[in-house]
C-alpha positions in Angstrom: 268.0 153.5 230.0 264.4 154.5 230.4 264.2 152.1 233.5 266.5 154.5 235.4 263.7 157.1 235.8 263.3 157.8 239.5 266.5 156.0 240.4 269.2 157.6 242.6 272.6 158.0 241.1 276.1 159.1 242.2 278.5 160.9 240.0 282.0 159.4 239.6 283.3 161.8 236.9 281.8 164.2 234.4 283.2 165.8 231.3 281.6 169.3 231.4 282.7 173.0 231.6 280.9 173.1 235.0 280.7 169.5 236.1 278.8 167.8 238.8 281.4 167.0 241.5 282.4 163.4 242.2 280.3 161.9 245.0 277.3 164.2 244.3 274.0 162.3 244.3 270.7 163.0 242.6 267.5 161.5 241.2 266.9 160.8 237.5 263.9 162.8 236.4 263.7 161.5 232.9 265.7 159.9 230.0 265.6 161.7 226.7 265.7 160.3 223.1 269.6 160.5 223.2 269.6 158.4 226.3 270.9 161.3 228.4 269.8 161.0 232.0 268.4 164.3 233.3 269.1 164.5 237.0 267.9 166.7 239.8 271.1 166.8 241.9 271.0 167.2 245.7 272.7 170.6 245.5 269.7 171.9 243.5 271.3 171.8 240.1 269.8 170.0 237.1 272.3 168.6 234.6 272.1 165.6 232.3 274.5 162.6 232.5 275.8 161.5 229.1 276.4 157.8 229.6 279.0 157.6 226.8 281.2 160.3 228.4 280.3 160.5 232.1 280.9 157.9 234.8 278.2 157.3 237.4 276.7 154.6 239.5 273.1 153.7 240.2 272.5 153.3 243.9 270.4 150.3 245.0 268.6 152.4 247.6 268.7 155.8 249.2 271.9 155.9 251.2 272.1 158.1 254.3 275.1 159.4 256.2 275.8 157.7 259.4 273.8 159.0 262.3 275.5 159.5 265.7 274.1 157.9 268.8 273.7 161.4 270.3 271.6 162.6 267.3 269.5 159.4 267.4 268.8 159.9 271.1 267.9 163.6 270.5 265.5 162.6 267.7 263.9 159.9 270.0 263.5 162.5 272.8 261.9 165.0 270.4 259.5 162.3 269.0 258.5 161.4 272.6 257.8 165.0 273.5 255.7 165.5 270.3 253.8 162.3 270.8 252.8 163.3 274.3 251.1 166.5 273.1 
């Protein structure tokens, strides 16, 4: 499990009083001696995954939401304006 440090994970289900919601993603900060994965979640929370109880998946790479053509064009326009200054 130590190899998971720095990897991005997505929660599937968690057994906890105040669980991380399914679909939430985060980055493994470290793995302790009990093999719990201590994660910094994208919503700002820090809560460990207990592999024996919780279901999660390791993401191969950082996944991003789909970007619309309009947003892509606006970003390109902004980049062009900044580059000209």
